[in-house]
N, C-alpha and C positions, 0 to 999 in steps of 0.2 A: 168726345162730346161734339166735335165738329161734324162728324158723320151723322149724328143724331139731330143736328141743327139746334142744339141746346144753347140758350142765351141767358146771361145774367140779367135778372129783372130788378133786383134791389140788393144793396150791400149795406150792412151796418156792422159795427164791432160785435162779433159773436152771433151774427144772423145773416144768412144769405138766401135769396130766393132765385131759383132757376126755372126756366120754362122751355118746353120743347113741343113741337107739333107731333101729334100721333099720325104717323104715315105708314104706308105699306112696309117701309124699311124696318120698322120696329114692331110690326104686327105679328100676330100668331093666327092659327087656323080658325079660331072662333070670331075673329074680327076685333079683338081687343088689342091693346098694346101688350107686348110680351112682358112678363114679370121681370126679365132682365133689364128692360128699359126703365122700369120703376126703380129697380135696385141701382142701376148706374146713375140715374139722375139724383136719387136720394143720397147715395154715397158721395157724389160730387158736391151737392149742396152742403152736406155735413162737413166735408173736407174743407171747402172754402170758408165755412163758418169758423172752423178751427184755425185755419190759416190766418184769418182776420185778427186773431188774438195773439199771434206769434210775432217775434221781432222781424223787422225789415230784412228781406233776403232769405228768410226761412222757406222751406218747402215742407210738405206734409205727406204722410203715407197712412193708409188705413191699416191698423193692426188686426182688428176684428170688427165684424158688422153682422147684426142679426136683423132679419126682416120678417114682419108679419104682413101677409097679403090679406086684406080685409074686404076687398070688393073687386070685381072686374074693372080694368082700366079702359073704359069705353068713352069716347068723346073726340074732341079735336086737339086738345092740349093736355100735357102733363105739367103740373107745377110741383116743385119740391122746395120746402122751406127747411133749411138746415139751421140748427141752433146748438150753441155750446151749453152743456149742462154744468161742466166743471173743467176749468183749465188749471191743470196742475203744473208742477215744475217740469215734468217730462211728458206726461200723458194728458190727453184732453178727451173727455167723455162728451159725446155728441148724440143728437137725435135728428131725425128728419121725418117730416110728414109729406107724403106724396098724394096729390089730389088730381083727379081727372076732371077737366072742364068740358061740359057739353056745349053744343052749338048755341044754346040759349044763354050761355054764360054761367050757368049753375055749376057748382063743384061738388064732387063726392070724394071723400077720403078713400084711397085705394091701398095704401101701404104705410106702415110705420117701421122705422129703422132706428136702431140704437147701436152705437159702436164706440171704438176707441181709436184715436189718432195719435201719431207721434211725429215730431219735427225731424227733418233730415238735414 
């Protein structure tokens, strides 16, 4: 996340928002952010959301994650909102919505993720 300049914008129990600039480092040949950038940001937001529900000192790993790419990620920033859907005894089901922010501040949803996290 450091390489992609991702930053935490907001944290609450079960919900985390991350933001990263869309730069040439995460671009693809058509001028959009690469789908891998959307996946990485969404996975991290969902993982941090899961971690926020776990005991102090826990770490978290993704067991599985599905992504639906719903629009090209064009703009100046990507935003990912990760949320806990169900925190179980061992597994946590999460989702993330990734949006692209245009220069005028408007946002377009570009990816939806759903997955499962496990504490380590």
